[in-house]
N, C-alpha and C positions, 0 to 999 in steps of 0.2 A: 476198422474204424476210419471214418472220414474226418480229416482235419479241415476246419473252416476258419478263414481269416478275412472277415467281412470288410475290415478297414484297409486291407492292402490294395484293393481295386481303386478305392477313392484316393489313396495316397499316391498310387501310380499315376492316376489322372492328374493330380495336382503337380507331381514332379514333371510330367510331360508338358503340362501347360507352362510350368515355370521355365523349363528348358527352351520351349518354343518362344516364350517372351524374351528370354535372354538372347536367343538367336536372332530374333527380329530386331532387337535393340542393337545387337552387334552389327547387323547389316546396315541399319540406319546410320550408326556411328561411322561405319566404313564409307558410306556414301557421302557423309558430310566432312570426314577427316581430310580427304584429298581435295585440293593440294594444301600442304602445310609449309611448303618451301617453294622457291622458284622452279619453274619448269623450263627445260632446255629444248628448243627446236633446232635440230641439226639441219643445216642447209649444205648438201654435199657438193657445192660449187662456190666459187669466189663471189664476193659482193658485186652487185651491179647487174646481175642477170635476172631473168624472169623468176627463177626459183627463189632468189633472194628478195625480189620485189614483192612477191606474193606472201612470203613468210613474214616480212616486215609490215605488210598490210593487215595480216590476221593477228599477229602477236599482241599488239596493243589492245585489240578488242577482247581477246581472251584474258588478258591481264585485268581488264575492267570487270569482266564477267565473274572471274574466280577470286579476285582480290589478291593475287600473287603475280609476280613478274614472270612473263614468258619471254625468255632470252634467246635471240637468234645467234646461233653458233656456226660460223662458216668453216666447214672441214672439206676443202677441195682436194681432188686427186682421183686418178684412175677412172675417169668418166663417171664420177659420182659414187663409185663402189666403196671408196674409203669411208665417206660419211655414212653411207647406208650400212656398212658393216659395223660401224661403231654403235649404231642404234640396234642392229640385230642382236648384238652381244651385250647390250645394256640391261640392267635389272628391269623386269616387267612390272614396274610400280607406278607408271604414269608420269614419271619425271623426266623422261627422255623421249622425244618425238622426232620424227623425220618428215621433212618436206620432200617426199619422193617424186619421181618424174617418170615419164614414159621410158626414159633411158634406164633408170635404176630398176624399174619394175615391169617393163614391157619388152625392152630391146636387149639388155645386157645378158640375159639368160641364154640367148642364141649367139650373141656376139663374142662373149668371152669363153675361152676353153676351160678356165678355172675361175668360177665366181665364188668369192669367199662367203656368200650368204645365199639362202634360197628365198627369192622374192615372194613366194607364197607361204611356205612353212614357217619362216622366221619372223613374220610380221602380222600384226593385227590391223587391217585397214580401218581407218576412221572415217574419212570423207574425201571425196574429190573436191578440191578447192576451186580449180578453174581449168578450162581448156583453152588453148590458144593456137592460132595458125602460125607457121613460120613465114618469113618473108625473105625473098632473094634480093640481096643488096650488093652494091659495089661502091668503092670509094668514088665519089663524084668526079674528082679531078682526073682519076685514072680512066674512068668510063668515058669522059669527054675526050681525053687524049687518044684513046683507042677507038673512038667513034662507035662505042657500044651504047645504043639507046634503048634496047629492049631485049627480051629473052632470045628471040631469033638471031639478033645481032651477036649476042653472047655465044650462042651455040656455034654460029658460023666462025667466029674468031677462035674459039677453043679448038674447033676441028682443024683449022688452018695452022694453029700454033700449039700443037700438043705438048703438054708439060710446062708451058711458059706462064700459065696462070696458076696461082695457088689458092687453096680454099681453107678458110679459117673455120674452126669449130670450138665449142666450149669443152671439148674433151672427146676422147675415143668412146664410141658407143652412145653418145647423146643423140637426141632426135635431130639436133643441128647437124651433126656429123652424118647420120644416116640419110637425112633428107638430101644432102649433097651426094652421097654414094648412089642413091636412087636416081638422082638427076644424071649423074655420069653414066650409069647403066642404060637409062632410057634414051640418052642422046648420043651415046657412043663417043663421049669426050673423055679426056684425061686431064685431071688437075691434081697437083700435089697437095695432100692433106696436111694442114698445120694445126695440130690440137693444142689448145690452151687449157688453163685450169678453171675456166669458167667463161661465161658469156661476156662479163665485164672486161677482163683482160683481152679477149678476142676482139671486142669492139674497139678497144684502144688501138689494136693493130690495124683494124680496118680504117679508122679515122686518120691514122698517121700514114697510111698507104703501104705499110709493111706487107699486108696481105691483100688479095684482090677481091674475093667474093666470099659471101657467107649466107647461110640459110638460117638466119637468127630468129629467135622468138620475137614476134611482133612487138610486145610491150617494151622489151629492152632496146629494140632498134628504133622505135618511133621518135624519141627525142633527137637522134642524129639525122633521121630522115627529114623531120620538120625543120631542123637547123641547117639543112643543106649539105651536111658533111657526107651523107650517103645517098646514093641514087637507088630507089626501090624499083624493081622490075615487076614483081608479082608475088602473090601469097601462095603458100604450098597446100592450102586446104582445098576441099572440093567445091567450096562456095566462096564468094568474095566476103571480105571482112566488113562489118558495119562500121568499124573504126576508120577504115580507109577504103571506102567503096569504089574509089576511082582506080584502085589497083586490080588488074585482072588476076585470075588464077594462073598457075604455071601451065595447067592443062589447056587453058584458053590461049595464053600468050605464046606458048612454045609448041602448040599443037601436039601435046603429049597426052593422049587419051589414057585416063585412069591414074594420072599422077596425083597422089594425095599423101601428105606426111605432116600431120598436125601433132601438137604436143599437149600434154596435160600434167597437172601438178596436184598432189594430194597429201594429206597428213596420214602418217602411219605410226604405230607404236610397236614395241617388241611383242612377239607372240606371247600369250599368257597374261597380258595386261588385263586387269579386271574389266568385265563387260560394262559395269556401271560407269567406270571412268571413261572408257571408249565412247559410250553413248552420250555422256555429258559433254565431252569435247565436241562430238559431232553436232549435237543440238546447238551449242553456243556458237560454233563456227558457222553453221547454216543460218543462224539468226543474224550474225554479223554480216555475212555475205548478202543478206536480203535487205539490209538497211540501205536507204537511198544513197547515202554518201559513199559507202564502200562500193555498192553496185555500180553507180555511175562512174566512179573513179576507175574501176577495173574495165568496164565496157569501153571507156574513152581510151584506154591503153591497148585495147584489142583483146582483152581476156574476157571469157564468158564464165561468170561465177556459177558454181554448182551447189555444194553442200549436201550431196546425196547421202544415203544411209551406208553404214559399214558393209552391209550385204551387197548393195548395189555397186559399191566401190570394189569389193572383192571380185564380183562378176566381171567388172571392166578390166581388172588386172589379168584375170584368166583369159579373157577374149583378146587382149592386146598381146600377150605372150604368144598366142596362137597366130595372130595376124602378122607379127613382125618376123617370126621364124623363117618363113619362106622368102621374105624380102631380104633378110640378112644373107641367106644362102644364095639367092640370085645375084646379089651385089658382089659377092665374093669377099666381103669385109669380114675380118676375123682378128681378134686381139688375143694374144697369149698372156 
């Protein structure tokens, strides 16, 4: 005997439809529920540097877009690793973000023998905020006293006085540090490296004359260059900067073929952060970076705004890790 239950098929269909409706409603709710409280953007360096400048340029725009405060939290130390590790181990709920850099996510994997986080596995890339050239600068009074007027003068002096010049950076493993290491390797010069906890404190050392030379990010160095406190020799990018087109590249000025050491900065979240949250942050960041006011402000400071997709940013991180590994090895730089 065959049993027949004609109503079960229709009942199953109704139940399935109900579950699907509930699921869609839950997804819609999840998309609108975030954020329900302030969001923290961890800057892994001290206030005053380019990482901090870009985070503070983006945070108010995201606050407007989402109706919640986006708070910049400076957690300096260990070449950016301290702040990056905080975010890597934070809950993947969209409430803790990182303003990562070429140092934290491109260089440090090769530079540090023990990195507390994995720059690829432990993060969800959101978007590249901006790329910037570095700029080689000296304290103006010291450059004048030593009669150093350009890159070739600097190389000649450094070769004639090995170890007598010191080089500031925003921390071990940062692009500022490695740009200097690359310069030392390619010129055959030696300078003592003085790492600070960020570009801001390092800049104070430069202005006071405590340290001699720095390969700082252009946005954070520009005010002191324009104010006459620092003498700029050249930019570290492969092309001149639109913000200061009068400055040659180090390749041009120092006759160093192939010299290139630019920086970049981007937002990341802990791995596992919901894709819809990541995509919403990316979209609003890109929108903010494309507004005339923000775009013109960053370009004037020497930064080139981006706002690319999470997939494009992830591909950049992968490429940068591969690019910097041989540079770190060739420079001999290593941090335990």
